MDTraj code that builds the backbone (N, CA, C; nanometers):
import mdtraj as md
import numpy as np

residues = "GLU LEU SER PRO VAL GLU THR ALA ARG LEU ALA LYS ASP SER ILE GLN SER ALA ASP LYS LEU PHE GLU SER ARG SER ILE GLY PRO GLU ASN LEU PHE LYS SER TRP LYS VAL TYR ARG GLU ALA TRP LEU LEU LEU GLU SER MET PRO ASP LYS SER GLN SER GLN ASP VAL TYR VAL TYR ALA ARG ALA ARG MET ARG GLU ILE ARG PRO MET LEU ASP GLN LYS CYS SER ALA LEU MET ILE GLU TYR GLN LYS ALA ILE ASN ALA ARG PRO ALA ASN LEU LYS LEU ALA MET GLN LEU LEU LYS ASP VAL GLU ARG TYR TYR PRO THR ARG GLU HIS PRO CYS TYR GLY PHE SER LYS SER LEU LEU ALA ASP MET GLU ALA TRP".split()
xyz = np.array([
    [-7.7329, 17.0291, -3.2052],
    [-7.7704, 17.1175, -3.3620],
    [-7.7134, 17.2309, -3.3001],
    [-7.6260, 17.2856, -3.4075],
    [-7.5879, 17.4190, -3.4189],
    [-7.6336, 17.4962, -3.5378],
    [-7.6437, 17.6169, -3.4488],
    [-7.6976, 17.7398, -3.5797],
    [-7.6604, 17.7945, -3.6869],
    [-7.6855, 17.8243, -3.8202],
    [-7.6235, 17.8386, -3.9010],
    [-7.4826, 17.9239, -3.8466],
    [-7.4771, 18.0198, -3.8097],
    [-7.3720, 18.1018, -3.7581],
    [-7.2570, 18.0023, -3.6657],
    [-7.3058, 17.9357, -3.5828],
    [-7.2078, 17.8455, -3.4833],
    [-7.1723, 17.7609, -3.5841],
    [-7.2128, 17.6919, -3.6806],
    [-7.1891, 17.5941, -3.7645],
    [-7.0620, 17.6740, -3.8489],
    [-7.1073, 17.7630, -3.9129],
    [-7.0009, 17.8719, -4.0112],
    [-6.8886, 17.9000, -3.9345],
    [-6.8993, 17.9243, -3.7722],
    [-6.7482, 17.9714, -3.7356],
    [-6.6835, 17.8170, -3.6535],
    [-6.7499, 17.7394, -3.6323],
    [-6.7010, 17.5816, -3.6145],
    [-6.6204, 17.5622, -3.7522],
    [-6.6691, 17.5560, -3.8664],
    [-6.5983, 17.5355, -3.9679],
    [-6.5014, 17.6032, -4.0106],
    [-6.4907, 17.7607, -4.0022],
    [-6.3749, 17.8565, -4.0053],
    [-6.2457, 17.8113, -3.9398],
    [-6.3090, 17.7818, -3.7788],
    [-6.1816, 17.7322, -3.6669],
    [-6.1284, 17.6013, -3.7194],
    [-6.1820, 17.5108, -3.7741],
    [-6.1562, 17.3995, -3.8531],
    [-6.0606, 17.4002, -3.9293],
    [-6.1022, 17.4875, -4.0328],
    [-6.0351, 17.5370, -4.1397],
    [-5.9239, 17.5913, -4.1003],
    [-5.8722, 17.6926, -4.0306],
    [-5.7662, 17.7281, -3.9468],
    [-5.6720, 17.6377, -3.8967],
    [-5.7476, 17.5315, -3.8251],
    [-5.6531, 17.4180, -3.7888],
    [-5.6154, 17.3560, -3.8652],
    [-5.6725, 17.3335, -4.0084],
    [-5.6573, 17.2185, -4.1056],
    [-5.4954, 17.3304, -4.1966],
    [-5.5290, 17.4356, -4.1847],
    [-5.4325, 17.5074, -4.2519],
    [-5.2690, 17.5144, -4.1755],
    [-5.2842, 17.4856, -4.0912],
    [-5.1757, 17.4680, -3.9795],
    [-5.1126, 17.3414, -3.9775],
    [-5.1754, 17.2539, -3.9842],
    [-5.1432, 17.1299, -4.0211],
    [-5.1103, 17.1224, -4.1388],
    [-5.1287, 17.1594, -4.2282],
    [-5.1020, 17.1602, -4.3786],
    [-4.9525, 17.2218, -4.4174],
    [-4.9427, 17.3135, -4.3552],
    [-4.8253, 17.4028, -4.3323],
    [-4.7063, 17.3400, -4.2443],
    [-4.7344, 17.2304, -4.1816],
    [-4.6539, 17.1712, -4.1155],
    [-4.6306, 17.0118, -4.1348],
    [-4.6964, 16.9834, -4.2800],
    [-4.7023, 16.8656, -4.3340],
    [-4.5598, 16.7725, -4.3378],
    [-4.4416, 16.8506, -4.3156],
    [-4.3173, 16.8236, -4.3132],
    [-4.2265, 16.7960, -4.2328],
    [-4.3347, 16.8526, -4.1121],
    [-4.2306, 16.8151, -3.9454],
    [-4.3266, 16.6781, -3.9184],
    [-4.4362, 16.6312, -3.9320],
    [-4.4873, 16.5033, -3.8801],
    [-4.5445, 16.4472, -3.9985],
    [-4.5407, 16.3051, -4.0097],
    [-4.5689, 16.2142, -4.1385],
    [-4.7446, 16.2529, -4.1260],
    [-4.7954, 16.2311, -4.0009],
    [-4.9614, 16.2303, -3.9938],
    [-5.0024, 16.3308, -4.0500],
    [-4.9301, 16.4972, -4.0182],
    [-4.9882, 16.6240, -4.0334],
    [-5.0593, 16.6422, -4.1617],
    [-5.0016, 16.5953, -4.3043],
    [-5.1115, 16.6103, -4.4382],
    [-5.2678, 16.4941, -4.4394],
    [-5.2317, 16.4024, -4.3530],
    [-5.3423, 16.3505, -4.3775],
    [-5.4530, 16.3528, -4.2845],
    [-5.4085, 16.4464, -4.1525],
    [-5.4788, 16.5243, -4.0692],
    [-5.5345, 16.6454, -4.1209],
    [-5.4508, 16.7345, -4.2122],
    [-5.4867, 16.8464, -4.2480],
    [-5.6027, 16.7735, -4.3951],
    [-5.6199, 16.6817, -4.4494],
    [-5.7330, 16.6601, -4.5662],
    [-5.8226, 16.6228, -4.4490],
    [-5.7964, 16.5152, -4.3423],
    [-5.9523, 16.4946, -4.2480],
    [-6.0058, 16.6424, -4.2172],
    [-5.9664, 16.7244, -4.1579],
    [-6.0036, 16.8395, -4.0919],
    [-6.1083, 16.9240, -4.1901],
    [-6.0344, 16.9375, -4.3171],
    [-6.0722, 16.9853, -4.4178],
    [-6.2304, 16.9207, -4.4604],
    [-6.2097, 16.7879, -4.4679],
    [-6.3164, 16.7077, -4.4940],
    [-6.4267, 16.7348, -4.3941],
    [-6.3917, 16.7249, -4.2748],
    [-6.5115, 16.7379, -4.1856],
    [-6.5768, 16.8667, -4.1753],
    [-6.4941, 16.9671, -4.1845],
    [-6.5377, 17.1240, -4.1996],
    [-6.6256, 17.1342, -4.3189],
    [-6.5749, 17.0778, -4.4544],
    [-6.6944, 17.0249, -4.5466],
    [-6.8111, 17.0089, -4.5261],
    [-6.8239, 16.8766, -4.5089],
    [-6.9090, 16.7804, -4.4521],
    [-7.0293, 16.8577, -4.3379],
    [-6.9569, 16.9425, -4.2812],
    [-7.0597, 17.0242, -4.1730],
    [-7.1002, 17.1355, -4.2419],
    [-7.0321, 17.2019, -4.3015],
    [-7.1224, 17.2930, -4.3980],
    [-7.2046, 17.2156, -4.5169],
    [-7.1678, 17.1158, -4.5456],
    [-7.2670, 17.0577, -4.6456],
    [-7.3842, 17.0428, -4.5598],
    [-7.3889, 17.0127, -4.4471],
    [-7.5278, 16.9495, -4.3704],
    [-7.6213, 17.0864, -4.3580],
    [-7.5489, 17.2002, -4.3917],
    [-7.6632, 17.3356, -4.3576],
    [-7.7468, 17.3520, -4.4978],
    [-7.8459, 17.3706, -4.4119],
    [-7.9858, 17.3704, -4.5869],
    [-7.9397, 17.4864, -4.6504],
    [-7.8986, 17.6027, -4.6145],
    [-7.8664, 17.7001, -4.6705],
    [-7.7432, 17.7594, -4.6719],
    [-7.6447, 17.7301, -4.7678],
    [-7.4731, 17.7534, -4.7721],
    [-7.4356, 17.9041, -4.8095],
    [-7.5238, 17.9780, -4.8053],
    [-7.5099, 18.0983, -4.8741],
    [-7.4409, 18.2030, -4.7873],
    [-7.4390, 18.2002, -4.6841],
    [-7.3681, 18.2741, -4.5649],
    [-7.2289, 18.2159, -4.5444],
    [-7.1893, 18.1036, -4.6253],
    [-7.0541, 18.0540, -4.5795],
    [-7.0195, 17.9765, -4.6885],
    [-7.0512, 18.0299, -4.8240],
    [-7.0121, 17.9776, -4.9762],
    [-6.8548, 17.9833, -4.9799],
    [-6.8382, 18.0736, -4.9140],
    [-6.6667, 18.0993, -4.9476],
    [-6.5821, 17.9799, -4.8837],
    [-6.6329, 17.9633, -4.7313],
    [-6.5756, 17.8828, -4.6995],
    [-6.5959, 17.7235, -4.7077],
    [-6.7103, 17.7341, -4.7558],
    [-6.7438, 17.5778, -4.7960],
    [-6.6608, 17.5974, -4.9405],
    [-6.6423, 17.6237, -5.0159],
    [-6.5655, 17.6223, -5.1411],
    [-6.4388, 17.5800, -5.0978],
    [-6.3566, 17.6688, -5.0299],
    [-6.2356, 17.6716, -5.0008],
    [-6.2427, 17.5268, -4.9023],
    [-6.2910, 17.4877, -4.8188],
    [-6.2598, 17.3570, -4.7431],
    [-6.2869, 17.2535, -4.9015],
    [-6.3864, 17.2439, -4.9662],
    [-6.3937, 17.1596, -5.0734],
    [-6.2689, 17.1490, -5.1672],
    [-6.2089, 17.2501, -5.1889],
    [-6.1090, 17.2775, -5.2790],
    [-5.9835, 17.1932, -5.2035],
    [-5.9504, 17.2397, -5.0833],
    [-5.8309, 17.2073, -5.0471],
    [-5.8456, 17.0595, -5.0010],
    [-5.9467, 16.9969, -4.9394],
    [-5.9632, 16.8600, -4.9374],
    [-5.9416, 16.7922, -5.0647],
    [-5.9852, 16.8332, -5.1983],
    [-5.9556, 16.7442, -5.3399],
    [-5.8119, 16.7817, -5.3709],
    [-5.7558, 16.9110, -5.3605],
    [-5.6088, 16.9231, -5.3677],
    [-5.5406, 16.8263, -5.2951],
    [-5.5714, 16.8274, -5.1685],
    [-5.4752, 16.7389, -5.0837],
    [-5.4809, 16.5637, -5.0996],
    [-5.6033, 16.5281, -5.1481],
    [-5.6529, 16.4067, -5.1811],
    [-5.5298, 16.3011, -5.2527],
    [-5.4726, 16.4114, -5.3850],
    [-5.3794, 16.3271, -5.4840],
    [-5.2517, 16.3130, -5.4065],
    [-5.2057, 16.4144, -5.3145],
    [-5.1082, 16.4220, -5.2363],
    [-5.0966, 16.2852, -5.1323],
    [-5.2178, 16.2630, -5.0771],
    [-5.2171, 16.1372, -4.9972],
    [-5.1875, 16.0405, -5.0676],
    [-5.2488, 16.0157, -5.1826],
    [-5.2382, 15.9026, -5.2919],
    [-5.1124, 15.8812, -5.3446],
    [-5.0444, 15.9718, -5.3490],
    [-4.8867, 15.9987, -5.4374],
    [-4.7984, 15.9193, -5.3281],
    [-4.8108, 15.9786, -5.1962],
    [-4.7553, 15.9276, -5.0994],
    [-4.7357, 15.7760, -5.0406],
    [-4.8884, 15.7587, -5.0785],
    [-4.9184, 15.5973, -5.0581],
    [-4.8710, 15.5396, -5.1600],
    [-4.8338, 15.5776, -5.3015],
    [-4.8040, 15.4974, -5.3729],
    [-4.6359, 15.5118, -5.3725],
    [-4.5738, 15.6228, -5.3033],
    [-4.4326, 15.6129, -5.3206],
    [-4.3820, 15.5076, -5.1745],
    [-4.4599, 15.4782, -5.0989],
    [-4.4468, 15.3941, -4.9676],
    [-4.4618, 15.2589, -5.0423],
    [-4.5619, 15.2414, -5.1088],
    [-4.6063, 15.1007, -5.1746],
    [-4.4619, 15.0411, -5.2581],
    [-4.4148, 15.1718, -5.3387],
    [-4.3113, 15.1156, -5.4037],
    [-4.2107, 15.0836, -5.3483],
    [-4.1432, 15.1531, -5.2436],
    [-4.0846, 15.1228, -5.1451],
    [-4.0740, 14.9880, -5.0853],
    [-4.1996, 14.9539, -5.0628],
    [-4.2194, 14.7800, -5.0153],
    [-4.1785, 14.6689, -5.1087],
    [-4.2366, 14.7395, -5.2325],
    [-4.1942, 14.6599, -5.3406],
    [-4.0664, 14.6420, -5.3733],
    [-3.9853, 14.7278, -5.3656],
    [-3.8524, 14.7335, -5.3659],
    [-3.7649, 14.6450, -5.2906],
    [-3.8197, 14.6449, -5.1394],
    [-3.7744, 14.5536, -5.0303],
    [-3.8208, 14.4038, -5.0702],
    [-3.9462, 14.3918, -5.1288],
    [-3.9926, 14.2619, -5.1343],
    [-3.9034, 14.1633, -5.2438],
    [-3.8821, 14.2773, -5.3704],
    [-3.8085, 14.2147, -5.4960],
    [-3.6677, 14.2015, -5.5043],
    [-3.6234, 14.2799, -5.3822],
    [-3.4629, 14.2537, -5.3485],
    [-3.4181, 14.1236, -5.3720],
    [-3.2810, 14.0924, -5.3896],
    [-3.2296, 13.9513, -5.4192],
    [-3.1172, 13.9716, -5.2985],
    [-3.1430, 13.8982, -5.2047],
    [-3.2486, 13.8389, -5.1480],
    [-3.3375, 13.9553, -5.0585],
    [-3.4562, 13.8988, -5.0710],
    [-3.6043, 14.0086, -5.0198],
    [-3.5625, 14.0261, -4.8756],
    [-3.5809, 14.1672, -4.8546],
    [-3.5444, 14.2212, -4.7543],
    [-3.6554, 14.1949, -4.6546],
    [-3.7651, 14.1073, -4.6029],
    [-3.8564, 14.1099, -4.5460],
    [-3.8674, 14.2137, -4.4100],
    [-3.7519, 14.2053, -4.3545],
    [-3.7559, 14.3164, -4.2236],
    [-3.7859, 14.4582, -4.2571],
    [-3.7413, 14.4776, -4.3792],
    [-3.7636, 14.6390, -4.4104],
    [-3.8972, 14.6584, -4.4769],
    [-3.9336, 14.5445, -4.5279],
    [-4.0911, 14.5427, -4.6290],
    [-4.1836, 14.5556, -4.4868],
    [-4.1575, 14.4839, -4.4111],
    [-4.2460, 14.5061, -4.3106],
    [-4.2424, 14.5898, -4.1981],
    [-4.1223, 14.6712, -4.2353],
    [-4.1044, 14.8082, -4.1163],
    [-4.2034, 14.9127, -4.2311],
    [-4.1599, 14.8868, -4.3393],
    [-4.2245, 14.9984, -4.4335],
    [-4.3690, 15.0123, -4.4106],
    [-4.4220, 14.8686, -4.3822],
    [-4.5864, 14.8657, -4.3860],
    [-4.6165, 14.9254, -4.2561],
    [-4.5681, 14.8873, -4.1618],
    [-4.5653, 14.9139, -4.0333],
    [-4.5888, 15.0954, -4.0408],
    [-4.4774, 15.1551, -4.0870],
    [-4.4937, 15.3144, -4.1137],
    [-4.6038, 15.3669, -4.1603],
    [-4.6595, 15.3114, -4.2735],
    [-4.8081, 15.3399, -4.3039],
    [-4.9158, 15.4054, -4.2499],
    [-4.8753, 15.3372, -4.1086],
    [-4.9829, 15.3918, -3.9971],
    [-4.9252, 15.5193, -3.9675],
    [-4.8247, 15.5804, -3.9493],
    [-4.7585, 15.7083, -3.9121],
    [-4.8045, 15.8060, -3.9942],
    [-4.8481, 15.7669, -4.1701],
    [-4.8629, 15.8658, -4.2598],
    [-5.0472, 15.8863, -4.2489],
    [-5.1342, 15.7761, -4.2192],
    [-5.2359, 15.7461, -4.2428],
    [-5.2897, 15.6196, -4.1105],
    [-5.3192, 15.7369, -4.0016],
    [-5.3666, 15.6895, -3.8818],
    [-5.4867, 15.6338, -3.8670],
    [-5.6131, 15.6631, -3.9850],
    [-5.7215, 15.5859, -3.9446],
    [-5.7440, 15.5221, -4.1025],
    [-5.8549, 15.4766, -4.1184],
    [-5.9166, 15.4012, -4.2121],
    [-5.9754, 15.4750, -4.3225],
    [-5.9664, 15.6196, -4.3111],
    [-6.0296, 15.6993, -4.3925],
    [-5.9461, 15.7087, -4.5705],
    [-5.8170, 15.6588, -4.5017],
    [-5.7629, 15.7027, -4.6689],
    [-5.7331, 15.4974, -4.6946],
    [-5.7395, 15.4681, -4.8014],
    [-5.7438, 15.3290, -4.8527],
    [-5.5969, 15.2645, -4.7809],
    [-5.4901, 15.3278, -4.8392],
    [-5.3652, 15.3099, -4.8028],
    [-5.3545, 15.2206, -4.6474],
    [-5.4323, 15.2755, -4.5504],
    [-5.4406, 15.1976, -4.4224],
    [-5.4778, 15.0432, -4.4500],
    [-5.5994, 15.0373, -4.4775],
    [-5.6067, 14.9004, -4.4961],
    [-5.5622, 14.8163, -4.5832],
    [-5.4991, 14.8899, -4.6942],
    [-5.3963, 14.8010, -4.7844],
    [-5.2695, 14.7469, -4.6921],
    [-5.2383, 14.8637, -4.6339],
    [-5.1054, 14.8030, -4.5452],
    [-5.1051, 14.6959, -4.4703],
    [-5.2210, 14.7724, -4.3564],
    [-5.2483, 14.6514, -4.2789],
    [-5.2897, 14.4737, -4.3489],
    [-5.3470, 14.4572, -4.4596],
    [-5.3608, 14.3426, -4.5283],
    [-5.2130, 14.2865, -4.5726],
    [-5.1257, 14.3828, -4.5918],
    [-4.9998, 14.3165, -4.6803],
    [-4.9484, 14.3000, -4.5510],
    [-4.9352, 14.3174, -4.4321],
    [-4.8713, 14.2830, -4.3070],
    [-4.9464, 14.2073, -4.2573],
    [-5.0479, 14.1881, -4.2696],
    [-5.1026, 14.0247, -4.2006],
    [-5.0868, 13.9123, -4.2789],
    [-5.0553, 13.9691, -4.4173],
    [-4.9956, 13.8199, -4.5212],
    [-4.8820, 13.7914, -4.4936],
    [-4.8116, 13.9245, -4.4781],
    [-4.6208, 13.8641, -4.4285],
    [-4.6519, 13.8085, -4.3051],
    [-4.7059, 13.8526, -4.2204],
    [-4.6760, 13.7820, -4.0987],
    [-4.7335, 13.6357, -4.0967],
    [-4.8310, 13.5868, -4.1801],
    [-4.8662, 13.4684, -4.1889],
    [-4.7503, 13.3494, -4.2449],
    [-4.6529, 13.4225, -4.3040],
    [-4.5745, 13.3455, -4.3732],
    [-4.5254, 13.2439, -4.2738],
])
top = md.Topology()
chain = top.add_chain()
for i, resn in enumerate(residues, 1):
    res = top.add_residue(resn, chain, resSeq=i)
    for name in ("N", "CA", "C"):
        top.add_atom(name, md.element.get_by_symbol(name[0]), res)
traj = md.Trajectory(xyz[None], top)
């Protein structure tokens, strides 16, 4: 267990890390997701504090950034799924490209916290069963 001061400090450090990840989102495909995840972890850490008044600005910032980034993640997922559908619907279907696109989703969403991860894994399993 951390003291309120230590919790606030840890959350601020996490937010600085998340800010850097967000700034480098165009460099690595996973950076946008990682920034969202670190903002979320900082928000949850602060959410666990009984008295948030000492770090209210950090709490609000982390929550706002997390909420701002989530639609970006959803939009990227949708774009990846559209590319997958284009490959499947091509005449003839480009199954190799479709499978590669699904495998690439893991680069953008390395863990299960976003539904795109599970959705792509499910589609990939279905394709491999063909």
